[in-house]
C-alpha positions as CSV (number, residue, x, y, z in Angstrom):
1,M,8.8,-145.1,138.1
2,I,5.4,-142.3,139.4
3,L,7.1,-139.1,140.6
4,K,4.6,-136.7,142.1
5,Q,5.0,-133.6,144.6
6,C,4.1,-132.6,147.9
7,F,6.3,-130.5,149.5
8,F,6.2,-130.2,153.3
9,I,6.0,-126.5,153.6
10,N,5.5,-126.4,157.3
11,N,8.4,-128.8,157.7
12,D,11.1,-126.6,159.2
13,C,13.8,-128.2,156.7
14,Y,11.5,-126.9,154.0
15,K,11.5,-123.0,155.5
16,K,15.1,-123.1,156.4
17,G,15.9,-124.2,153.1
18,Q,19.6,-124.8,153.1
19,K,21.1,-124.8,149.5
20,M,23.8,-127.3,148.4
21,T,27.1,-126.8,146.8
22,D,26.1,-125.8,143.5
23,G,22.5,-126.9,143.9
24,K,24.0,-130.0,143.0
25,P,23.6,-133.3,145.5
26,T,26.7,-135.6,145.7
27,G,24.8,-138.8,145.8
28,I,22.1,-140.7,147.4
29,V,21.0,-141.9,150.5
30,V,18.5,-144.6,150.6
31,H,16.2,-145.1,153.8
32,S,13.2,-147.3,155.0
33,T,11.0,-146.2,157.3
34,G,10.8,-148.9,160.2
35,A,7.4,-149.2,160.9
36,N,4.5,-151.9,159.1
37,N,3.0,-149.4,157.1
38,K,3.3,-148.8,153.5
39,T,0.8,-145.9,152.5
40,L,2.0,-142.6,151.5
41,K,-0.4,-140.8,153.8
42,R,1.1,-141.7,157.1
43,Y,4.0,-139.4,156.1
44,V,2.8,-137.4,153.2
45,Q,-0.1,-134.7,153.7
46,P,-0.8,-131.5,151.7
47,V,-1.9,-128.6,154.3
48,K,-4.9,-126.1,153.7
49,G,-3.7,-123.6,150.6
50,Q,-1.1,-125.7,149.3
51,D,-1.3,-126.3,145.6
52,N,-3.2,-129.1,144.4
53,Y,-4.5,-130.2,147.7
54,D,-7.5,-131.9,146.5
55,D,-5.4,-133.9,144.1
56,I,-3.0,-135.0,146.5
57,L,-5.6,-136.0,149.0
58,E,-7.6,-137.9,146.2
59,D,-4.4,-139.6,145.3
60,I,-3.1,-140.8,148.5
61,G,-5.8,-140.8,151.0
62,V,-6.4,-138.8,154.1
63,N,-4.2,-139.4,157.5
64,V,-6.8,-139.3,159.8
65,Y,-4.6,-139.6,162.7
66,G,-2.3,-136.2,161.6
67,N,1.0,-137.7,162.3
68,H,2.5,-137.0,159.1
69,W,5.8,-134.8,158.3
70,N,4.4,-131.9,156.5
71,K,4.5,-130.3,160.4
72,S,7.0,-128.4,162.6
73,S,9.6,-129.8,164.3
74,A,8.0,-129.0,167.6
75,E,4.6,-130.5,166.2
76,M,6.7,-133.4,165.5
77,E,8.9,-133.4,168.4
78,R,11.7,-134.3,166.3
79,S,14.0,-132.4,163.5
80,T,13.6,-134.7,160.0
81,C,13.0,-134.4,156.4
82,V,14.2,-136.3,153.4
83,H,13.6,-135.7,149.9
84,A,11.0,-138.0,148.8
85,F,8.6,-141.0,150.1
86,I,7.9,-144.3,148.3
87,G,5.0,-146.5,149.2
88,V,1.6,-147.1,148.0
89,N,-1.4,-144.4,147.0
90,A,-4.8,-144.9,148.1
91,K,-5.6,-147.2,145.1
92,G,-2.8,-149.5,146.1
93,E,-0.4,-148.4,143.3
94,I,3.2,-147.8,144.0
95,E,4.2,-144.4,144.0
96,T,7.2,-141.8,144.4
97,Y,6.7,-138.1,146.1
98,Q,8.7,-135.5,146.4
99,V,8.6,-133.5,149.3
100,L,11.5,-131.1,149.2
101,P,13.3,-129.3,146.6
102,F,16.2,-132.0,145.4
103,D,19.0,-128.9,145.9
104,I,18.4,-128.4,149.6
105,C,19.9,-130.0,152.6
106,C,17.7,-132.6,154.3
107,W,17.4,-134.0,157.9
108,G,17.8,-137.7,157.2
109,V,20.6,-139.4,157.8
110,G,22.3,-138.1,161.1
111,S,25.7,-137.5,161.0
112,G,29.3,-139.6,162.1
113,K,33.0,-139.4,162.8
114,N,33.3,-138.4,159.4
115,G,30.5,-135.5,159.0
116,S,27.7,-135.9,157.6
117,Y,25.1,-136.6,154.0
118,N,22.9,-134.4,155.2
119,Y,25.1,-131.0,155.0
120,N,27.5,-129.7,152.6
121,P,30.1,-130.5,151.3
122,T,28.8,-134.5,151.2
123,A,24.9,-133.5,150.9
124,R,22.8,-136.2,149.2
125,I,19.5,-136.5,148.1
126,Q,17.3,-138.8,150.7
127,F,14.6,-140.7,150.0
128,E,12.4,-143.2,152.4
129,I,10.7,-146.8,151.4
130,C,7.5,-147.6,153.2
131,E,8.1,-150.9,155.2
132,D,5.4,-153.5,155.6
133,D,6.2,-156.2,157.8
134,L,9.1,-157.3,155.9
135,T,7.1,-160.8,154.8
136,D,5.8,-160.1,151.3
137,E,8.1,-160.9,148.7
138,K,5.6,-159.3,145.9
139,Y,5.5,-155.8,147.6
140,F,9.2,-156.0,148.3
141,Y,10.4,-156.5,144.5
142,A,7.9,-154.2,143.3
143,V,8.5,-151.1,145.5
144,M,12.5,-152.2,145.1
145,K,11.9,-151.7,141.2
146,E,10.2,-147.9,141.8
147,A,13.4,-147.3,144.2
148,Q,16.0,-148.2,141.8
149,E,13.8,-146.4,138.6
150,F,13.9,-143.1,141.1
151,C,17.9,-143.8,141.8
152,A,18.6,-144.3,138.0
153,Y,16.6,-141.2,137.5
154,L,18.4,-138.7,139.7
155,C,21.8,-140.2,138.4
156,K,21.1,-139.6,134.9
157,T,19.9,-136.2,136.1
158,Y,22.5,-135.4,138.0
159,G,25.1,-136.9,136.5
160,F,26.9,-139.3,139.2
161,G,27.4,-143.1,139.4
162,V,25.9,-145.8,141.4
163,E,28.9,-146.3,143.4
164,K,27.0,-142.6,145.2
165,I,24.2,-144.8,145.7
166,S,24.0,-146.0,150.0
167,S,21.5,-147.3,152.4
168,H,21.5,-145.3,155.5
169,H,23.1,-148.1,157.0
170,E,26.2,-147.8,154.8
171,A,26.5,-143.8,155.5
172,Y,27.1,-144.7,159.5
173,L,29.6,-147.4,158.0
174,Q,31.3,-145.0,155.7
175,G,31.3,-142.3,158.9
176,Y,28.3,-139.8,157.4
177,G,25.4,-140.9,159.4
178,N,24.2,-142.4,162.5
179,N,23.6,-146.1,163.6
180,H,20.6,-147.3,161.6
181,A,20.0,-151.0,160.0
182,D,18.0,-149.4,157.4
183,C,17.7,-150.5,154.5
184,D,20.2,-153.8,154.6
185,H,17.5,-155.4,157.1
186,W,14.9,-155.1,154.9
187,L,17.4,-156.3,151.8
188,K,18.6,-159.7,153.9
189,K,15.2,-161.1,154.5
190,F,15.1,-161.6,151.0
191,G,18.6,-162.6,150.0
192,K,19.6,-159.0,148.9
193,N,22.4,-156.9,149.7
194,M,22.7,-152.9,148.7
195,D,25.2,-154.1,145.8
196,W,22.3,-156.0,144.4
197,F,20.2,-152.8,144.7
198,R,23.0,-150.7,142.8
199,A,23.7,-153.2,140.4
200,E,19.7,-153.4,139.3
201,V,20.2,-149.2,138.9
202,Q,23.2,-149.7,136.8
203,K,21.0,-152.2,134.4
204,L,18.3,-149.7,134.1
205,L,21.3,-147.2,133.3
206,E,23.1,-149.2,131.0
207,N,19.5,-150.0,129.2
208,S,18.3,-146.5,128.8
209,A,19.6,-145.4,125.2
210,P,17.6,-142.6,123.7
211,S,14.8,-144.3,121.9
212,Q,13.6,-142.7,118.6
213,P,11.2,-139.4,118.7
214,E,7.5,-140.8,118.5
215,Q,5.1,-139.5,115.5
216,P,3.6,-136.7,117.1
217,K,-0.1,-136.6,117.6
218,Q,-2.4,-134.4,115.2
219,E,-4.0,-133.0,117.8
220,I,-3.4,-131.8,121.7
221,I,-5.5,-131.3,124.2
222,Y,-5.0,-127.7,126.8
223,T,-5.9,-127.2,129.7
224,V,-7.1,-123.5,130.2
225,V,-5.2,-122.2,133.4
226,R,-6.0,-119.0,135.4
227,G,-5.1,-116.0,133.2
228,D,-5.0,-117.8,130.0
229,T,-6.6,-116.1,126.5
230,L,-7.7,-118.0,123.3
231,N,-5.0,-115.5,121.8
232,K,-2.2,-116.4,124.6
233,I,-2.7,-120.0,123.7
234,A,-2.9,-119.9,120.2
235,T,0.3,-117.9,120.3
236,R,2.0,-120.5,122.5
237,Y,1.2,-122.9,120.0
238,G,1.7,-121.1,117.3
239,T,-1.6,-120.8,115.3
240,T,-4.1,-118.1,115.7
241,Y,-6.9,-117.3,118.1
242,Q,-9.5,-117.4,115.1
243,K,-8.1,-120.7,114.0
244,L,-8.4,-122.5,117.2
245,A,-12.0,-120.9,118.0
246,T,-13.3,-122.2,114.7
247,Y,-11.8,-125.4,115.5
248,N,-13.4,-126.0,119.1
249,G,-16.5,-124.5,118.1
250,I,-16.0,-121.4,120.3
251,S,-18.3,-118.5,119.4
252,D,-16.8,-116.1,121.6
253,P,-12.8,-116.6,121.8
254,N,-13.2,-114.0,124.8
255,K,-15.1,-116.4,127.1
256,I,-12.7,-119.2,128.0
257,I,-12.9,-120.6,131.5
258,V,-10.2,-122.3,133.8
259,G,-10.6,-125.9,133.5
260,Q,-11.7,-125.9,130.1
261,K,-10.4,-128.5,127.1
262,I,-9.0,-126.5,124.1
263,K,-8.0,-128.8,121.3
264,I,-5.1,-127.7,119.3
265,P,-4.9,-129.4,115.9
266,R,-1.0,-130.1,114.5
267,S,-0.6,-128.7,110.9
268,T,0.7,-131.4,108.3
269,E,2.5,-130.1,105.5
270,T,1.7,-132.5,102.8
271,S,-0.1,-132.6,99.6
272,A,-2.4,-135.0,98.0
273,P,-0.8,-136.5,95.1
274,S,-2.4,-135.7,91.9
275,T,-2.6,-139.4,90.6
276,P,-3.7,-142.6,92.9
277,A,-0.6,-144.7,94.2
278,P,0.5,-147.1,96.5
279,A,0.2,-145.9,100.2
280,P,3.2,-144.4,101.1
281,A,5.1,-145.3,104.3
282,P,5.1,-143.6,107.2
283,E,7.2,-140.2,107.2
284,P,9.5,-139.6,109.8
285,A,9.0,-137.6,112.7
286,P,10.0,-134.0,112.3
287,A,13.2,-133.1,114.0
288,P,12.8,-131.3,117.0
289,T,12.0,-127.6,117.7
290,P,16.1,-126.2,117.0
291,T,15.1,-122.9,118.9
292,I,14.6,-124.6,122.0
293,K,18.0,-124.4,124.6
294,V,19.4,-124.3,128.1
295,G,17.1,-121.4,129.7
296,S,13.9,-121.2,127.4
297,I,10.5,-121.2,128.5
298,V,8.6,-124.6,127.5
299,R,5.8,-126.4,127.9
300,L,4.8,-129.8,128.3
301,N,2.7,-131.8,125.4
302,A,-0.4,-133.2,127.1
303,G,0.3,-136.9,127.6
304,A,3.8,-136.7,127.6
305,K,5.7,-138.6,129.9
306,T,9.3,-138.6,132.0
307,Y,12.1,-139.8,129.8
308,T,12.2,-143.5,131.4
309,G,8.4,-143.5,130.3
310,G,7.0,-142.7,133.8
311,S,3.9,-140.7,134.7
312,L,3.6,-136.9,136.1
313,A,1.3,-135.2,137.9
314,K,-1.7,-133.4,135.8
315,Y,-0.8,-129.9,137.2
316,V,2.8,-130.3,135.8
317,Y,0.9,-129.9,132.0
318,T,-0.6,-126.7,133.2
319,R,2.3,-124.7,134.0
320,D,5.7,-123.2,131.9
321,H,9.1,-124.7,133.1
322,V,12.6,-123.8,132.6
323,V,14.9,-125.6,130.5
324,K,17.9,-126.9,132.8
325,Q,19.9,-129.2,130.9
326,I,19.8,-130.9,127.1
327,V,21.7,-134.1,126.3
328,G,20.4,-135.6,122.8
329,D,17.2,-135.4,122.8
330,R,17.0,-135.7,126.9
331,V,15.8,-132.5,128.4
332,V,16.0,-131.8,132.1
333,I,13.1,-129.1,133.0
334,T,12.4,-127.1,136.1
335,Y,9.9,-125.2,138.1
336,G,11.0,-122.7,140.6
337,G,14.5,-123.8,140.3
338,V,13.4,-127.1,141.3
339,V,13.8,-129.9,138.6
340,V,10.9,-131.3,138.0
341,A,11.5,-134.4,135.5
342,A,14.0,-135.2,132.4
343,V,11.5,-135.9,129.3
344,K,11.9,-135.7,125.4
345,L,12.7,-132.8,123.4
346,S,10.0,-133.8,121.1
347,D,7.6,-133.7,124.3
348,L,8.1,-130.0,124.7
349,T,6.7,-127.0,123.2
350,L,8.7,-123.5,123.1
351,V,7.0,-120.5,124.8
352,R,9.5,-118.2,124.4
353,E,13.3,-118.1,124.0
């Protein structure tokens, strides 16, 4: 799974920001778009002044028609918004883009005789899968795999099982949505149904036992952001600015610029043997820093992946996050109150407790 962000800051649903009960969804609703256009840019676009505007456009491309969803209800002539879209980027690669915080109610499924999965107390995370013409088997299985991995990530993050995953059509049958066929009609084209979809998600959950921490890299690369000083960076990584200046060949520690790459060596507490000896077996990875706990401020190490091995957007590595949950070596991190990802504890550096 590749999970990135482009919040729909101009959409009325985002602006309303109605919080879910206790900030937690009760499940997931899977939609598909109902249009022959599998590109993310059809629905997802940043607006001028938005964080990472250029990076997002480079990744997904420009919607020249302007019919995306990062607009007001009046501009779109409809009141609608989901939490994420899955489709292809400018290179034809499948990605997931989060467009709403996962802890606010969306406007995706309408309502039924029993209420709505849009709102409390039954509010669910909802996402759209970009359809093609429903004949490409390769795209079908690839995009469904991404959707299943996304669902497994959400199940683990919020602690509910696959029985809490439904399609839009199932939401209607359950009495919590309006009468749409998605995405059951697409699954049926390839002899599948939502029971198959949920079973695939369950396999991912069962096969995601915690892995052993990887050996730490001997060097990490930090990208300077606005407000950084070499002393701040050194403090964050438990070294001194003199050492960083020497290691990076920086003649004036007061002159670093935004975007500059700073190499940060990891210390190795090893001593050379007094006499030649056979090559020793690799030493085990050091235990994760015990001082990281719920509420700690942390930063992701350069190149770190999600807990399940997925990629993260470049900007995630340049900002500090708050730890929301720790289970074993699995840590859920947030930014601005929004869940960003579940990652390995060994891929985090403590900024402050």
